[in-house]
C-alpha positions in Angstrom: 172.9 -3.8 117.4 175.5 -1.0 119.0 179.4 0.0 118.6 182.1 1.7 120.3 181.2 4.8 118.3 177.3 4.8 120.2 178.9 3.4 123.3 182.1 6.0 124.8 179.4 8.8 123.7 177.1 7.2 126.2 179.7 6.7 128.6 181.0 10.4 128.2 177.4 11.9 128.5 177.1 9.6 132.3 180.2 11.1 133.4 179.2 14.5 132.8 176.2 14.2 135.0 178.1 12.8 137.5 180.4 15.6 137.5 177.4 17.8 137.3 175.8 16.5 140.6 179.6 17.3 142.2 179.4 21.1 140.8 177.8 22.0 144.8 180.3 20.1 145.8 183.3 22.5 148.8 186.5 21.8 148.0 186.8 19.5 150.9 184.3 17.2 149.7 185.6 16.6 146.4 188.8 15.7 148.3 187.5 13.3 151.2 188.7 10.3 151.3 186.6 7.2 151.5 188.7 4.3 151.5 188.2 2.8 148.2 187.7 3.5 144.1 191.0 5.8 144.4 190.0 7.2 147.6 188.2 10.3 146.7 185.6 11.8 144.1 188.6 13.8 142.3 191.0 11.1 142.9 188.5 8.3 141.0 187.6 10.9 138.4 191.5 11.5 137.7 191.1 7.4 137.5 188.7 7.0 134.9 190.2 10.0 132.6 193.6 8.6 132.5 193.0 5.6 132.3 191.0 5.9 129.2 194.1 8.3 128.1 196.6 5.5 128.9 194.9 2.9 127.0 194.4 5.0 124.1 197.7 6.4 123.8 200.1 4.1 125.1 198.1 0.5 123.9 196.2 1.8 120.6 198.1 4.0 119.2 201.2 2.9 120.7 202.5 6.2 121.4 204.2 7.2 124.6 202.6 8.2 127.3 203.6 9.8 130.9 201.4 9.2 134.1 200.8 12.7 136.2 202.0 12.5 139.3 200.1 14.0 142.3 201.1 17.5 142.1 199.7 17.4 138.4 196.5 15.0 139.1 195.8 17.8 141.7 196.2 20.9 139.2 194.8 19.2 136.2 191.7 17.9 138.6 191.4 20.6 140.8 187.4 20.5 140.8 184.8 19.1 139.0 185.3 22.2 136.3 188.6 21.1 135.6 188.2 17.7 136.0 185.2 17.9 133.0 187.5 20.1 130.3 190.2 17.1 131.2 187.5 14.5 130.4 185.8 16.5 127.6 189.9 16.8 125.8 190.1 13.4 126.4 187.4 12.0 125.0 187.8 14.9 121.8 190.7 12.0 121.5 189.1 9.0 121.9 186.9 10.4 119.2 189.2 10.5 116.7 190.6 7.2 117.6 187.5 5.2 117.4 186.6 6.9 114.0 189.7 5.8 112.7 189.7 2.0 114.3 185.9 1.3 114.4 184.9 -1.3 112.4 187.7 -1.9 110.4 190.6 -2.2 112.5 189.2 -3.6 115.9 191.0 -6.8 115.7 194.5 -5.5 115.4 197.2 -7.0 118.0 198.4 -4.4 120.9 200.8 -5.7 123.3 200.3 -4.1 126.8 200.2 -5.2 130.2 196.9 -6.9 131.8 195.5 -5.8 135.1 198.1 -7.9 137.5 201.0 -6.2 135.5 202.1 -9.1 133.4 202.9 -8.6 129.2 199.4 -9.6 127.8 198.3 -9.9 123.9 195.0 -7.5 123.0 192.7 -6.8 120.6 191.4 -3.6 120.1 188.5 -4.6 119.9 189.0 -5.3 123.8 190.5 -2.3 124.6 187.6 -0.5 124.0 185.6 -3.3 125.5 187.6 -3.0 128.7 187.4 1.1 128.6 183.8 0.7 128.5 183.5 -1.8 131.4 186.3 -0.5 133.6 184.1 3.0 133.4 180.4 1.4 134.0 182.0 0.0 136.8 183.4 3.3 138.3 179.9 5.1 137.8 178.8 2.8 140.9 181.2 3.9 142.8 181.2 7.8 142.1 177.8 7.3 143.0 178.6 5.9 146.1 180.9 8.5 147.2 178.2 11.3 146.5 175.8 9.6 148.8 178.5 9.1 151.1 178.6 12.3 151.2 174.9 12.8 151.3 174.4 14.0 148.2 171.7 13.4 145.7 173.4 11.0 143.2 171.9 11.2 139.6 171.0 7.4 138.1 173.4 6.8 135.6 171.8 3.5 133.8 171.5 4.5 130.4 167.9 3.7 129.7 
């Protein structure tokens, strides 16, 4: 049976494959608004990575978390290479948290906002599972955006 210690590296690997497919995009293609899923490839990658950062920082670790504003997103996620650097930075932190919490602390309870912005309680395990399903859902949207740009989209299936 796979654990989160095995799942997350696969998610990050597939995120990198999607970013690799964006490597030749023009700035306009990177920022093109598609009308769904955070609008652009830039926005969607920023959303994916920043949600991971937020749930791990604020909800699992209970540390202060500040959301990036639009100008910070533009700077931090300026292009696929910058996005990869940010992704790797956040993944390294998540990896340390996974090593601390899996498996012994997965049952710890956290208070956080649910999808409707209402207070809720979740186990650390549920938060990690949410992060996995969140990324998987958005990987399909990344593929769709690349195809809408007429670019080849990698098959991001795990096997």
